[in-house]
C-alpha positions in Angstrom: -38.6 30.8 -73.1 -41.0 32.2 -70.5 -42.9 28.9 -70.3 -39.6 27.1 -69.9 -38.8 29.1 -66.7 -42.3 28.1 -65.3 -41.6 24.4 -65.8 -41.0 22.8 -62.4 -38.5 20.3 -63.8 -36.3 23.0 -65.4 -33.5 23.2 -62.8 -32.9 19.5 -62.4 -33.1 19.0 -66.1 -30.4 21.7 -66.7 -28.1 20.0 -64.1 -28.5 16.6 -65.7 -27.9 18.1 -69.2 -24.8 20.0 -68.2 -23.4 16.9 -66.5 -24.0 14.9 -69.7 -22.3 17.7 -71.8 -19.4 17.9 -69.4 -18.7 14.2 -69.5 -19.0 14.2 -73.3 -16.4 17.0 -73.5 -14.1 15.4 -71.0 -14.1 11.9 -72.7 -14.0 13.3 -76.2 -11.3 16.0 -75.9 -9.4 15.1 -72.8 -9.6 11.3 -73.0 -5.8 11.0 -73.0 -5.5 12.8 -69.7 -8.9 13.3 -68.0 -7.3 15.1 -65.0 -6.4 18.1 -67.2 -10.2 18.7 -67.6 -10.6 19.4 -63.9 -7.2 20.8 -62.8 -6.8 24.3 -61.5 -7.1 26.8 -64.4 -8.6 24.0 -66.4 -11.9 24.3 -68.4 -14.2 23.5 -65.5 -12.3 25.8 -63.1 -12.3 28.8 -65.4 -15.9 28.3 -66.4 -16.9 28.2 -62.7 -15.2 31.6 -62.1 -17.0 33.0 -65.2 -20.3 31.8 -63.9 -19.7 33.5 -60.5 -18.8 36.8 -62.3 -22.1 36.5 -64.3 -23.9 35.8 -61.0 -22.7 39.1 -59.5 -23.8 40.9 -62.7 -27.2 39.3 -62.3 -27.4 40.3 -58.6 -26.7 43.9 -59.7 -29.1 43.9 -62.6 -32.0 42.5 -60.6 -31.3 44.5 -57.5 -34.5 46.6 -57.9 -36.7 43.4 -57.8 -36.1 43.3 -54.1 -38.4 46.0 -53.0 -39.5 45.4 -49.4 -37.2 45.8 -46.4 -37.2 42.0 -46.0 -36.4 41.4 -49.6 -33.6 43.9 -49.5 -32.1 42.2 -46.5 -32.3 38.9 -48.3 -30.6 40.4 -51.3 -27.7 41.3 -49.1 -27.6 37.8 -47.6 -27.6 36.3 -51.1 -24.7 38.6 -52.1 -22.8 37.4 -49.0 -23.4 33.7 -49.8 -22.3 34.3 -53.4 -19.1 36.0 -52.2 -18.5 33.2 -49.7 -19.0 30.6 -52.3 -16.6 32.3 -54.7 -14.0 32.6 -52.0 -14.4 29.0 -51.1 -14.0 28.1 -54.8 -10.8 30.2 -54.9 -9.4 28.4 -51.9 -10.0 30.7 -48.9 -9.6 27.6 -46.7 -5.9 27.6 -47.7 -5.4 31.3 -47.3 -6.4 31.4 -43.7 -3.5 29.3 -42.5 0.2 29.2 -43.0 0.8 26.2 -40.8 -1.8 23.6 -42.1 -3.3 22.5 -45.4 -6.8 23.8 -44.7 -8.5 25.9 -42.1 -12.0 24.4 -42.3 -11.4 21.0 -40.8 -11.7 19.7 -37.2 -8.1 18.6 -37.1 -7.1 22.3 -37.8 -8.8 23.4 -34.6 -7.5 20.5 -32.5 -3.9 20.7 -33.7 -1.9 22.5 -31.0 0.8 23.6 -33.5 -1.6 25.9 -35.3 -1.6 29.5 -34.1 -4.5 30.7 -32.0 -5.2 33.7 -34.1 -5.6 31.5 -37.2 -8.1 29.4 -35.3 -10.1 32.5 -34.2 -10.3 33.9 -37.7 -11.3 30.6 -39.2 -13.9 30.1 -36.5 -15.5 33.5 -37.1 -15.6 32.8 -40.9 -17.4 29.5 -40.2 -19.7 31.0 -37.6 -20.8 33.8 -39.9 -21.5 31.5 -42.9 -23.2 28.8 -40.7 -25.2 31.4 -38.8 -26.6 33.0 -41.9 -27.2 29.7 -43.5 -29.2 28.4 -40.6 -31.2 31.6 -40.4 -32.0 31.4 -44.2 -32.9 27.8 -43.9 -35.2 28.6 -41.0 -37.0 31.1 -43.2 -37.2 29.2 -46.4 -36.6 25.5 -46.1 -40.2 24.5 -45.1 -41.8 26.8 -47.7 -39.4 25.4 -50.3 -40.5 21.8 -49.6 -44.1 22.9 -49.7 -43.5 24.5 -53.1 -41.6 21.3 -54.2 -44.7 19.2 -53.7 -46.8 21.8 -55.4 -44.5 21.7 -58.4 -43.5 25.4 -58.1 -40.5 26.1 -60.4 -38.7 28.5 -57.9 -38.9 26.0 -55.1 -37.6 23.3 -57.3 -34.7 25.5 -58.2 -33.9 26.2 -54.6 -34.1 22.6 -53.6 -32.0 21.6 -56.6 -29.4 24.2 -55.6 -29.2 22.8 -52.0 -29.1 19.2 -53.3 -26.4 20.0 -55.8 -24.3 21.6 -53.0 -24.7 18.6 -50.7 -23.9 16.2 -53.5 -20.7 18.2 -54.3 -19.5 17.5 -50.7 -20.4 13.9 -50.8 -18.5 13.3 -54.1 -15.6 15.4 -52.8 -15.2 13.0 -49.8 -15.9 9.8 -51.7 -12.3 8.9 -52.6 -11.1 9.5 -49.1 -14.0 7.6 -47.6 -13.4 4.7 -50.0 -9.7 4.7 -49.0 -10.7 4.2 -45.3 -12.5 1.0 -46.4 -9.5 -0.3 -48.3 -10.6 0.9 -51.8 -8.0 3.1 -53.4 -8.9 5.2 -56.5 -5.9 5.8 -58.7 -5.7 9.6 -59.4 -4.8 8.8 -63.0 -7.6 6.3 -63.4 -11.1 6.7 -64.8 -13.1 6.2 -61.6 -11.2 9.0 -59.9 -11.7 11.2 -63.0 -15.4 10.5 -62.9 -15.6 11.7 -59.3 -13.6 14.8 -60.2 -15.7 15.6 -63.3 -18.9 15.2 -61.3 -17.8 17.3 -58.4 -16.4 20.1 -60.6 -19.4 20.2 -62.9 -21.8 20.3 -60.0 -19.8 23.1 -58.4 -20.0 25.0 -61.7 -23.8 24.6 -61.5 -24.2 26.3 -58.1 -23.8 29.9 -59.5 -25.9 28.9 -62.6 -28.8 27.7 -60.4 -28.5 30.9 -58.4 -28.8 32.9 -61.6 -31.9 30.8 -62.7 -33.5 31.6 -59.3 -32.8 35.3 -59.8 -34.3 35.3 -63.3 -37.4 33.4 -62.0 -37.8 35.9 -59.2 -37.5 38.7 -61.7 -40.2 37.2 -64.0 -42.6 36.3 -61.3 -42.0 36.3 -57.5 -44.9 33.9 -57.1 -43.0 31.1 -58.6 -41.4 30.3 -55.3 -43.1 29.9 -51.9 -46.8 29.4 -51.0 -46.8 31.7 -48.0 -50.6 31.6 -47.9 -51.7 28.4 -49.4 -55.5 29.3 -49.2 -54.8 32.2 -51.5 -52.5 30.3 -53.8 -53.8 29.2 -57.2 -51.8 26.6 -59.2 -52.5 26.8 -63.0 -50.8 25.2 -65.9 -49.7 28.6 -67.3 -48.7 30.6 -64.3 -48.6 30.9 -60.5 -50.4 33.8 -59.0 -52.0 35.2 -55.9 -55.7 35.9 -55.8 -57.1 38.0 -53.0 -60.6 37.3 -51.8 
């Protein structure tokens, strides 16, 4: 199991495997009504909440692995992102407005019928998440890509997490974007169901990938970023720092 966590391909392999399992379950047990598989309180929805609960347990269990002041600050930021992702999954974009369908779209801010206080609250929510995200990407995106090309397992997990999140949004908007081009996906049809299954399964993988990153950090902090490449030694068995 320890060697498995030091395999650079582990994170993308798990995502692909879970997608395959999810489609198998959907088309085996929900073939008569695929939309039931991804509906609210359905199998994917409830599993996602369970994964987030487990993620918070992992954040608490591995709290002591974040020893330096910088690491402790990052632990707090990771907790914030985990909470924000859980609230987004639960539908906070709908809770923040009583006059529109969602608070996190441009038309919400440009609609004069929406109350100013709702726009202010939604703006500060977006600003806090976006600001911390940009700050975190500034610190870790370049090291992550360096680690990606060095086949470092932690970096591959981080990039897989970011790619999975981006792919979720692309698939989420796919039916609407196709509609603009004149292609309509029937909500009871298989193509629409495939989009829904893909999106919901990938959303389920976000807390799972975060847990994998925490476990890797717990096992060996050097699985992630090559902050000093001259001192970094890449071996088949482990990743370690060697001081001259």
